[in-house]
N, C-alpha and C positions, 0 to 999 in steps of 0.2 A: 522787212518793210518793203512795200511796193511803190515805185514812183512811176508816174507817166514819163516816158522817155524824153519828151520835149521839155520836161521840167526838172530833170535829174540834176541835183547838186550834191556832191559828196560831203557828208558830215562825218568827221572822224572823232574817235574817243580821245580823251586827254592824254592817254599814254603815247599817242603818236607824236605829240610835241616834245617828248623826252627821248624819242628814238634817234639813234645814230645811223642806222641802216634800215631801209625799208625795201622789201623785195616784192615785186609784182610778177605774177606768173600769168602771162596772157596765153591765149590759144593761137599759136602761130607755127604749128608744125608743118603746115603746107602754105605755099605762096599764093593763096587765094583770098580775096577780100571778104569782108563781112557779107553774109552771115556764116561763112565757113570759118573765118578767123575773127579774133577780137578786133573791133574797129579802131582805127587811129583816133577817132573822135572821142570815144569813151576813155581811152588811155589818156588823152590830153586833159579831159575833165578830172580824172583821178589824180594825175600829176599836179594839176593846178590846185586841187583841193589839199593835197599834201603840202605844197609850197606855202599855202596860206597859214599853216600852223607849225611847219617844221622846215629846218634847213638840212635835214638828214640826207645822206647819200641815198639815191634811188636807183635800184637795179631792176632790169628786166631779165628774166631767166626763162629760157625755153629750150627744148630739145626736139629731136625728130625720132620717129620710131625705126629708122633704118640707118642710123649712124651718119647721115648726111649732115653737113654743117648747116646751122640755122641762120647764119648771117645774111645770105641772099634773101631769105624770107623777110627778115626785118627790113631790108632795103625796099623790097617790093611792096610791103605793106605800109611803108612810110613811117616806120618807128624811128624817127630821127630827132628825138627830143633833146633840147639843150640840157646839159648837166644831168643826163641820165645814162648810166652805163648798161650796155647790152651784153649779155653773157650767153654762152652756149653750154648746155649740160655736158656735152662730150669733152669740153676743154677744162671742166672743173675737176678738182680733187674730190673723189667719192669716198664716203665713209659708210660703214655698216651700222645701221641704227636698229635697236631692238624695238619690237612691237610691244607696247605697254600692256596689252591684253593678256590676262592669265591663260586664256585658251584662244589663241589666234584662229581665225576662220581658215586662212590659207598660208600666210607668211609670218614667220616668227621674227624675221629681220628684213630690212630693205637697204639696198645701196642707194645713197642719195648724195647730191652735191653738198659739200660742207658749207657753202655760202648760205644755204637755207638755215643751217644751225646757228650761224653767226649773225643772222639778221634779227632785228628787234621786233619787226612787225611784218606779217606775211599776208599778201592779198592774192587771191585767185580770181581772175576775171575772164569769163568765157561766154561765147554766144550760145544760145539755146538751139540744140540740134536733136533730131531724132534719126538715128542711123540704124537701118535694118530692124526697126521696131523698138530699139533701146534708146532711152533718153541719155543725152550727153550734156552734162551741166557742170557746175563749179567743182564738184569732187572728181568727176571723170577727167577734168582738165589737169589734175595733179599727176596723171599717169605719165605724161612726158617730162616730169621732173626726174624720172628714173632713167638711168643710162641704158641706151639701146644695146650697147656692147655686153651688158649683163643679162638682158632679158629678151632681146629680139633674136630673130633668125632671118637669114637672107631671103627666105621665102614667105615669111609671116611676121607681121608687126607684133611684138610682145607675145610671141607664141607661148613661151613658158608660163606667162601670167594667165592668158586666156585658157590654157589647158587646166589650170587649177580652179577655174570658175571666176570670171572677171568681177562679178558682184562681190564675191568673198574677198578678193584682192582689194577692191576699192574700199570695203569696210575696214580692212586692216590698215590701209594707207591713210584713211581719215584719222585714225587714232595715232598713227606713227608720225604723221606730219600735221600737227595741229595748226592749220592756217587760221589766222585771226579774223579774216574778213573774206566773204565771198560776194562777188558781184556777177549776177547773171544777166547778160545783155539780151533781153527778150523783146527788143524793138521789132524783131522778126523771129519766126520759128522756121528753121530749115529742116526739111524732111527728105531723106534719101533712102531708097531701097538698095543702094549699091550700084546703080547704073544711072546714066544721064536721063533716061526717059522716065525714071521713077522719082525724080527730084522735084520738090516744090517749095515755095517760100510763102509764108502767111504773115501778114502784118498783125502785130500784137500791141506794139507801142508801150511796152513795160520794161522796167529795170527792177530786179530784185536785189536787195542789199541786206546782208546780215551774216550770221554764222553759216558756213557752207552747207552743213546738214539742214539747217532750218530753211534756207532759201530753196534748196533742191526739193525738200519735202513740200514746201508751200507751192512751188511751181508745178510739182507732180500732181498734187491734189486739185489745183485750180484748172490744170489743162488735161488731166487724165493721162499722165505719162507713165510709162513702165520703167521703174528703177528699183529692182529688188534689193540693191545694197542698202537702201534706206531702212528697210525692215531689219536688216542685220545690225546696222548701226544703232537703231533704237533698242534692239535686244541687248547688245553689249553695253550700251549706256545705262540701261536699267540695272544690269548686274554690277557695274562699277559703282553706281550710286548706293546699292544695297550693301556692297562691301565697305564703302566709306562710312556708312551709317552704323 
């Protein structure tokens, strides 16, 4: 579903009213405001929408790609919501989770924070970015749920994952961490070629809401974005459906 950003109101499914713990994964790995990071405004709208139907515990979870603490980022970005607990991936207990795909693209298991597994409803909310020609959307946002201590290198963010082919890793991650809802904050599109002179921001005025795969695919088709992991997810989804039938 696509909303005009000025008219966005979060409508949640009935299962949220029964949830005890709801986890929101923003994009806050760097202390830079929207459109680099998830805006405080959209988080406030999401939290307000949850509170209208549920008194569940609400958690914000984020990590950084270099093992730095994320709490200064939360402060800089104004993530100071009442009755919302902020968590750092590096401080969580990590558990190894199996990839449900019979033939994984790159990763048969992932180390993830156990709080994800103990939450009843999972939301990924990310700004729309294009970095070095590659779209960064709601599924890419899941990358920093992974502990940098396991997958990063002092000289390269998530080096071990990128060396396997990041699109293949993202496809595996989508199936291993089945987030219930994706929200793509496309009020603006941020494009960067990796240096300050190559950065630009375009006004779009849109919010995409739905299954993370569906909204990433819809945004990619509408805006002509490059996201190879979507083809891999579609391929694996077809195989899973055939197997179930």
